[in-house]
C-alpha positions as CSV (number, residue, x, y, z in Angstrom):
1,M,132.6,93.5,247.1
2,S,134.0,94.4,243.8
3,T,131.1,93.0,241.7
4,P,128.2,95.4,240.8
5,E,125.7,93.2,242.7
6,T,127.5,93.6,246.0
7,S,129.1,97.1,245.8
8,R,127.5,100.0,247.6
9,F,129.8,102.4,246.0
10,V,129.0,104.3,242.8
11,R,131.3,106.5,240.7
12,L,129.3,109.4,239.3
13,R,131.1,111.2,236.5
14,V,130.1,114.7,235.4
15,D,131.7,116.6,232.5
16,L,131.0,120.3,232.3
17,V,132.1,122.8,229.7
18,L,131.6,126.3,231.0
19,E,131.9,129.5,229.0
20,V,133.3,132.3,231.1
21,D,132.0,135.6,230.0
22,D,133.0,137.6,233.1
23,V,136.5,136.8,234.2
24,D,136.5,139.5,236.8
25,A,133.3,138.1,238.4
26,V,134.8,134.6,238.6
27,T,138.1,135.8,239.9
28,G,136.5,138.1,242.4
29,A,134.2,135.3,243.8
30,A,137.2,133.0,244.2
31,L,139.3,135.7,245.9
32,A,136.3,136.4,248.3
33,R,136.0,132.7,249.0
34,I,139.7,132.5,249.9
35,A,139.4,135.6,252.1
36,D,136.5,133.9,254.0
37,D,138.1,130.5,254.2
38,G,138.9,130.0,257.9
39,D,140.7,126.8,257.2
40,L,143.5,128.5,255.3
41,S,146.6,129.7,257.1
42,A,148.3,133.0,256.1
43,E,151.0,130.9,254.4
44,E,148.4,129.0,252.3
45,R,146.3,132.1,251.6
46,A,148.9,134.0,249.5
47,P,149.7,131.3,247.0
48,A,146.0,130.5,246.6
49,R,145.2,134.2,245.9
50,D,148.1,134.3,243.3
51,A,146.9,131.1,241.6
52,V,143.3,132.3,241.4
53,A,144.2,135.8,240.2
54,G,146.5,134.4,237.5
55,D,144.2,131.7,236.0
56,T,140.4,131.7,235.5
57,A,140.4,127.9,235.4
58,E,142.1,127.8,238.8
59,A,139.5,130.3,240.1
60,L,136.7,128.0,238.9
61,A,138.4,124.9,240.5
62,Y,138.4,126.8,243.8
63,L,134.7,127.7,243.5
64,V,133.4,124.3,242.5
65,N,132.0,122.3,245.4
66,P,131.3,118.7,244.5
67,F,129.9,118.1,248.0
68,G,127.1,120.5,247.1
69,L,126.1,118.3,244.1
70,V,125.1,115.4,246.3
71,G,124.8,116.9,249.8
72,D,121.0,116.9,249.6
73,V,120.6,113.5,248.0
74,P,118.9,111.1,250.5
75,G,120.6,107.8,251.3
76,V,124.1,108.7,250.1
77,E,127.2,109.9,251.6
78,L,130.1,111.4,249.6
79,Q,133.2,109.3,250.2
80,Q,135.7,110.9,247.9
81,A,135.7,113.7,245.3
82,S,138.2,114.8,242.7
83,W,137.7,117.6,240.2
84,S,139.9,119.6,237.9
85,S,139.7,122.5,235.5
86,E,141.5,123.4,232.4
87,R,141.3,125.8,229.5
88,I,140.1,124.0,226.3
89,D,139.4,124.6,222.7
90,Y,135.7,124.0,222.4
91,D,133.8,123.5,219.2
92,P,130.2,122.4,220.0
93,D,129.8,121.2,216.3
94,S,132.9,118.9,216.5
95,P,132.2,115.1,216.8
96,E,134.8,115.1,219.6
97,W,132.3,116.8,221.9
98,D,129.3,114.6,221.0
99,L,128.7,113.0,224.4
100,D,125.6,111.2,223.3
101,D,127.5,108.8,221.0
102,D,127.2,105.4,222.7
103,G,128.8,103.5,219.9
104,D,132.4,104.6,220.6
105,D,134.4,103.5,223.6
106,E,136.6,106.6,223.4
107,V,134.0,109.1,224.5
108,Y,136.2,112.2,224.4
109,G,138.4,111.1,221.5
110,D,141.5,111.4,223.8
111,G,142.1,107.7,224.7
112,F,140.0,107.5,227.8
113,D,137.8,104.5,227.6
114,G,135.6,105.1,230.6
115,D,137.6,103.0,233.0
116,G,138.9,106.0,235.0
117,F,142.4,105.6,233.6
118,D,144.1,106.2,230.3
119,D,147.2,104.3,229.2
120,D,149.5,106.2,231.6
121,G,147.8,104.8,234.8
122,F,146.8,108.2,236.2
123,D,143.2,109.0,237.0
124,D,141.6,110.7,234.0
125,A,140.4,113.6,236.1
126,S,143.9,114.4,237.3
127,D,145.9,113.7,234.2
128,G,147.5,116.4,232.1
129,D,147.9,120.1,232.6
130,T,144.9,120.7,234.9
131,D,144.4,122.3,238.2
132,D,143.4,119.2,240.1
133,V,141.8,119.2,243.5
134,S,141.1,115.9,245.4
135,V,139.3,115.7,248.7
136,K,138.4,112.7,250.8
137,S,135.5,113.1,253.1
138,D,136.0,112.1,256.7
139,R,132.3,112.3,257.6
């Protein structure tokens, strides 16, 4: 089942660069989501609040819902999701950020060749100094 002809599983990669122009709004929304999260215990809630209040990237990671990206797509069921957030230096004019360049295997100029792993064996999405969140659906 590992060949493309027989596999029913598809990895969809999405790379977003967001400009945060209202840190307080992002942080406030994440704190409200934590307050309303009935699945968090009191012991889990305090560190989550601290992390979100101290880092906008962490707040965004808390607010992102990959289940919402495909929840309404007919005929598919999300099996696993992994996402992360990190602060970056972004220059839209830099060739490093040209995602339309099909001629280069190193899409991001950071050693990732599209196989889901760089040379250290860790999943690209969870490698480095990022706030990584992984969820496996049990639906």
